[in-house]
N, C-alpha and C positions, 0 to 999 in steps of 0.2 A: 717443614710444611709439606703437606702432601699435595701433589698436583694431579691426583687421580681424577679422572672425569667420570663420575658415576651418576647415574640417574637418581632422582629423588624417589623415595619409596612411595608407592601409591597410598593415598589416604584410605583409612578404613582397614588397612591390613595390619593385623596384630604384629607388634615388633617383639622378636625374641632373640636372645643371644644364640650364637652358633653353638652346636653341640660340642661336648668335650673333645679335645684334640685326640685324634686316633693314635694308637700305640706307636706308629712310625714316627710321630713327632712329639712323643712324650719326653719328659726331661731325661737327659742322658747321664750316664755315669761319667763323672769327670774327676780328674786328678790334676793338681797344679803343683808346680815346684819352681824355685828360683835357682838357676845354675850358678856355680861359683863365678861365672863371668858377668852375672847381673841380668842375664836373659830370663824373663818370666815365661814359663811354658805351661799351657793348658792343654791337656789331652782329653778328648771327649770320645766316648765309645758309641759307634753307630753300627749295630749288628747287621751283618750280611749286606753292607753297602758295597757297590761295585767300584766306587771312587773314594779316594782319600782327598781331603781338602786341607790346604795349609794356608795360613794368613800370617805373614810376618809384618808387624807394625813398628816402624822406626821413627822416633821423633825427628821432625824435619821442618819445623816452622821457620819462616823467613824473618828472623828477628835481627839479622845483621846485614845491613845494606851491602857491605863489601863481599858477601857470599852469594848474593842473589843470582848473579850470572852463572857462577859455577854450580849452584844448586839446580838451576834450570837445565843446564847441559848434562849434569850427572844423571838426573832422572830420565832424560831422553836416551842416554847411552848405556845405562846400567843393564846388563843382560845381553849386550851386543858382542861380548867377547870375554874370555878369560885367558890366563897365561897358558892354559892347556887346549883351548878350543877357539875357533873363529865363530862368527855369528852363525854360519852354516853348520858348523860342528855342534853348536849348542842346540840348534833347531833339529838336527838329526838325532841327537841324544834324547831330546824331548819326545820326538816321534817314536823312538824305540820304547820309551817308557809308557807311551800313551798319555802324555802330559801336556798341559797348556800352562804357560807361565806369562804373567802380565804384571805391569807396574802402574800404580796410581799414586798421584800426589794430591793431598788434601791441604787444608789450611795449616795443619799441624803435623802431618805424618807422611812418610814415604812407605807405601804398602806394596809388598810383593805377594802375589796371590798365585797359588799353584793348585791345579786340579789334576789328579793322576789316577790311573787305574790302580786298584788296591795293591796288586802285587808289586807295583813300581814305587811304593812309598820309600823304601831304603834308597833306591836310585835317585828319586826326586830330592831327598835330603842331601845326597852327595852332590847333586848338581847345584842345589841352592848354596851349599857350603863352598863350592868352587867359585861361584860368582861373588860371594861375600869375602872369601879369604884370598883369592888370587885374581882380582879384577884386572882387566886390560882395556884401556881406552885407546883404541887404535886411531891414528891420525885420520884415516879415511872415514871412520864412523863419526868422529868428532866433527870433521869438516861437513859431513852430510847433515848432522844435527844443526850446525851453525847456519848452513844455507836455508834450512827450513825455518830457523828462527828469523833470519833476515827477510824471508818472504812473508812472514806472519805480521799482521798489524801490530804496531808497538804502542799506539795511543790507546788509553783506556776508554772503554765504551761509556756512554752516558749512564747506563744502569750501574756500572761499576763505580763511577765517580760520585753518583748520587748516594749510593750506599756508604761509600767512604766518608762523604761529608756528613751524612746522618749519624754514623757511628762516632765520628770525631766530636760532633756537637753533643751527642748523648753521653758518651763515656770518656771523652778526652783523648789525647794522643795515644796511639797504640799501634803495634805492627800491623794489625788487621786493617787499619784505616790510613796507613802511611805509605809512602813510596817504596820503602824497603819490603813491603808486603806484596808488591806488584811485579810486573815484568821487568827483567833486568835491562839496562840500557843496551841498545843494539851493539854499540862499539865494544862494550865490555864482553858481550857474548861472543862476538866473532874473533876477538883477539885472544881468547883463552887457549892454552895449550893442554895437551893430554896430561902433563905432569901436574897441572893445577887440579884436575879432576881426581887424580890419584891421591893428592894431598887431602882434598876434601873427603874422599872416600875413607881414608884412614881416620879422619876425625869424626865424621858424621854417621857412617854406616857401621855402627858398633852395637854390641849386645846390651851395654849398660843403658837402662831406661827403655829397652825394646821388649816386645812381647810376641810370642809365637803361639798360635792356636792350631792344633792338629785334630781334625775330625776324621776318624777312620774306624774300620772294623776290628783293628787290633785292640787288645786290652790296653787300657790307659797306662798301666805300669810298664808294659813292654814298649809303648811309644815313648815314654819319658826316657827310658834307657837308650833307645835308638837315637833320640834327639841329642842326649848327652854325649853319646859317642861321636856322632857326626859333627856337632857344632862346638865341641869342647875347645878346639884351637882358636875359635873366633873370640877375639878379646877387644877391649877398649871401651871408652865412654865413662859416664854419660857425656853426650855431646853438648848439652846446654841449649839445643835448638828446640826449646819448648815455649809455648805461648804464655806470656805473663797474664795475670788477671787484669781486667779493666780497672782503671783508677776508681771508678764508681760502680758499686754493685747494681744500681738501677740507673737508667738513663735520665739525664737532665732534660726535661721537656722544653719544647720550643719549636720554631719553624725554621726551615732551611729552603731557600729558593736558589736553584742552580740554573743560571741562565747563560745563553750564548747568542746574543743578538747578531743576526746576519750570518750565522755559521751553520745554517741548516744543511749545507752540503759537505760539511767538514768530516762527517762520520759515515760516509757512504758504505764503508765496510761493515758497519754495525747494523744488525737487523732492527734495532730499536732507534736508529738515528733520527727518524722522522716521526717519532711518537711522543706523546705526553707521558710522563712517568710520575707516579706518586709512590712514595715508600714511607711507611711509618715504623718507628722503633719504640717499643714499649716494654715494660717490665715483664719478665717471664719467671716461671717456676722450674727449677732444675729437675731433671728426671728422677734423681735420687730422693727428692723431697717427698715426704708423705702426702703433701697437698698437691702433688703433681697431677694425679688422676682427675680431680674436679677441674683444674685449670685446663687440662688437655681437652675435656669435653666442651668447655666454654670456647676454647680456640677452634675446635672442629665445627661447632654449630655457627660460629662467627664466619669462618671462611675456609674450613678444611676440606670441603668437598663441593661438588658442582651445584648442589641445591641449597648451600648454606646462605645465611643472611646477606653477606656482602655480594655474592654472585647474583642473588635475586634482585637486590636493590640497584647496584651499580651497573650490572651488565644486562640483566633481563628486563628490568622495569624501565630504566632510562637510556640504556644503550650507550653508556659513557665509556665503557672499557670492555675489551674482549679478553683480557688476561687478568684474572683476579685470584689472589691467593693469600692465605694467612697461615703462618706456621711458626712453631717455636724453633729458634736457632740456638744451638748449644755447642760449645767447645771449651778448650782450656781457658779461654778468656772470660767466659761467663755465659749467661743465657738471656735471651730476649725474644719478645714476640715481634714478628716482622710481617707487615701487610704490604703487598706489592700489587700495583695496578698499572696497566698500560692501555692507552687509548689514543684517539686521534689528536693531532696538534691543537692546542688552544683549550683543551678540556681539563688540564691539571687542577685548576682551582675548583671546578665543580666536583671533580672526583674526590678531592680532599675533603670538601664539605660533606659529601655523602658518607665517606668513611667515618668522619667525625660523628655524624648523626647516628650511624649504626653502632658505633662504640658507646655513645651516650645512652642510646635506647637499651642496649644489652646491660650496661653497667647499672643503670637506674631501675629498669623494669624487670631485669632477669629473664631467663628463658622459660618457655612453656614446658610442661612435662613431656609433651610429644617431641619437642625439639631435643630434649635430653635423651629420650629413648632412641631417637634416630641416630644421634651422635654416638651413643653407647653401642648400638648395633654395628655401626660402621667401624668404630675403633676395635671392637671385639673381633669382627671378621678380618680386620686388617692384621691383627696379631697372628691369626692363623696363616695368612698369606705370607707373613714375614718369615715363616719357617717352612715354606712349601717345598723347598729343595735343600739338598745337602749344602750346596754352595751358599745359599742365603743363610742357612743355619750357622755355617762356619763363620761367615762374615758378621753375623749377629753376635756370636760368641766373642769374636775379636773386638767388636765394638763395646760390648759389655766389659770386657777385660780392660780396655783402654779407659773406660769411664769409671772404673772401680766398682762396677755392679756385679752381682752374683750371676753365674752362668745361667741360672734358671729364672732370671728376672722377668723375661717376657712371658714365660709359662704362667707366672703368678699374676701378671698384670690384668688378665681378663677378670680374675676374681676381685681385684681392687676396683676395676671399672664397674662391676656389677654392684658393688657396695655403695657407690656414690649416689647421693640423693639430689633431686633438683634444687633443694635449698643450698646444698654445698656448692653446686655449680653457680648459683646466683651469687653466693658469697665470694667465690673466686672471681667472677666477672666484675663485681663491684670493687674488689680490691685491686685488680690488675688491668682492667680494660677501660677505665675512665679516660676519656680523650685528653684531659689536662695532665696526664702522666706520660704522654707520648711525644716523640719527636716526629713532626710531619714535614717531610722533604718532598719538594716538587721539582720537576724539570720540564722545560718547554724548549723545543728545538727552533732554531732560526728566528725570523722576525717576530714570531708570536711571543717570544720571550720578552721583547721590549715593553709590552703592555703589562707584564707581570711585576709585582713588587719584588725587589731584590733584598734579601736579608744578608746577614753577615757571611753567608756562604755563597752568595751569588758570585760566579767566577767565570773566567775565560776558560777555554778548553784545557789549559794546562794548570789551572789553579789548584785542582784537586789531585793528589797523588795518584799515580797510575795503577794502583792496585786496590783491591777493594776490601771491603769488610770481610767478614769471615767467609764470605763465599765467593766473592768475585775473585778471579784469579788469573794468573798468567798461564801461558801455554801449558805449564806443567805443575800448576799448583792450585787446584781447586779446593777451597776450604769446604766446600760442600757441606754440608751440615754436620753438625757434630752432635749432638747428644745422642741418645740411644736410638735415634730414629733416622738419621740421614743415610744416604746411600749413593753409590757411585754409578757411573754409566753402565759398565758391563764388566767391571773387573773385580773390585772388592767392595762388598757391601758397605757403602759409606757409613752407614749407621744403622743401628737397628733399634729398637726400642719401639715403642708404639708409633714412632714417627718416621723412621727412615724408610727409604724405598729405593729399589733399583728401578732401572728404566722400564723393565717389563716384567719383573718378577717380584722383587722385594717390596714389601709394603712401605708406604711413605714414612713410616716412623720405625726404624729398626735399630740396628746395633748402634751403640753410642758412638760415634765418630768414625765410621768407616764406610768405604764405598763397596758396591756389590759386585760379585764376580759370577760369571756364567761358567758352568762346568764344561769340560771337554767331553762330548758325548761318546767319542770312540777313540781307540788307540791311534787311529790314523788321523784324527783331527788334532793338530798341534799348532801352537802359535809360537813363532820364534820370539824369544825374550826381547828381541830388539823392538818388537811392536809395542812400544810403550803406550799405555793409555793414560790420559790425564783428565781430571775433572774439569767440567766447564766452569767458566767464571760466574755464571749466573748464580742465583740463589742456590746454592748447592744444597739443594733439596730441602724439602720441607720435611719436617719430621713428622712422625706420627701422622701422618697426614698433615704433619706440621712441623716438625723440627727443622735445617738444612741442614 
């Protein structure tokens, strides 16, 4: 889902697609190979670029409850030391290379992102190999991470629990909607020893099933040789930490009411604790599907930008909600359309009714040609934005690789958008946006909940597992969106395709399943690997202006 806040186009202004991409963002020469260790490597050529960008994506889904605590700590401590260097030593080496290294955890991956001055590419690969092959989880670093975990809220936020309940109702039991997909129990986290992290590292941080993207000025064949030399000793895997598919390809429709009578003060640490929440889960069209482009435009004009139908009806006309978004969520489990709204307490029922009305009107009446043209112009411009920097381009490539798409998928998406007709968008809306095909979940805080009907999912604060659907996440595991459009806060482009987006750079729909990363502007700007960044639990991004 894209959460970009863009103004509506003035009426009467002709809508045109952005001009062709400039040469600097034209499709790159790419080569790919699978090393004997099982690591997939994609080398992309970017002539005369001052920075080399690396994205290593390792399967890391929380599919085993017994590993949740160790996974959480490993992600926080990876990069804080090796057998050869301390945290300070790694930071000093990164500074010497002009490199920035960061770590992001999504619903299904552990992502190591590196930006380095072009001449420092061999050294950056050496440093990466050092962290992968000779890790050291010092007691002091582990203890520090444990104290931070102890200080962080352990109870799941209402938004997280609501999403979890909606996904469970719609798709059935799944790691994304169960406790094993959430924060590890506090006692488990604080009792772990460094040896446990080393054991998990040996099992999970492996090349089998992983992929590495390198975007650099070097010729692709030279990059492949360089990677093969540096990472040849890295072995192991696959780990099996991959998301299984949902039991049902499309959600089972129905209603879910999450209530907490008298508990309005129980979630003081959560920004949405005193808000009414509404979340719907409906069928989606995967990014790789030929019919994705019409569905994407239908999703955008429904709620993909600030002047879309939902925002005008629910927020602008009636003032029921101040946070309104609709986007396609996609990851290894499946794909679905998610609509999320937040408003004042007591308004969940009215918000849900207006969402249902908007869905029915669009599904039965279809969009106008002007709406389709606006959505098309927004989506086309967004694809340009997705590749605005080398960091975003590298993250997009990594997302495409993880989703099984071609490296130039985004370059051709604008042409596919241009070929979509209003009739095709109307057909996609009729097929996928009918309200009787969606799960409608509501949450009311405190006493106001008592007046609301409670369904099979009405529950006490602990009824719904602590972790959320594909995008709600624990301190170190944001699922953030996954299809080719989701993106991360500032580290690895969570996704790219027409839907992923980085906090301030990548478009809301970008690389398929990755977070976004900001490049290191100068040799002196470095980030110690210890500064692990993790995706937020919220809807980890909308893609394409809509995916998370």
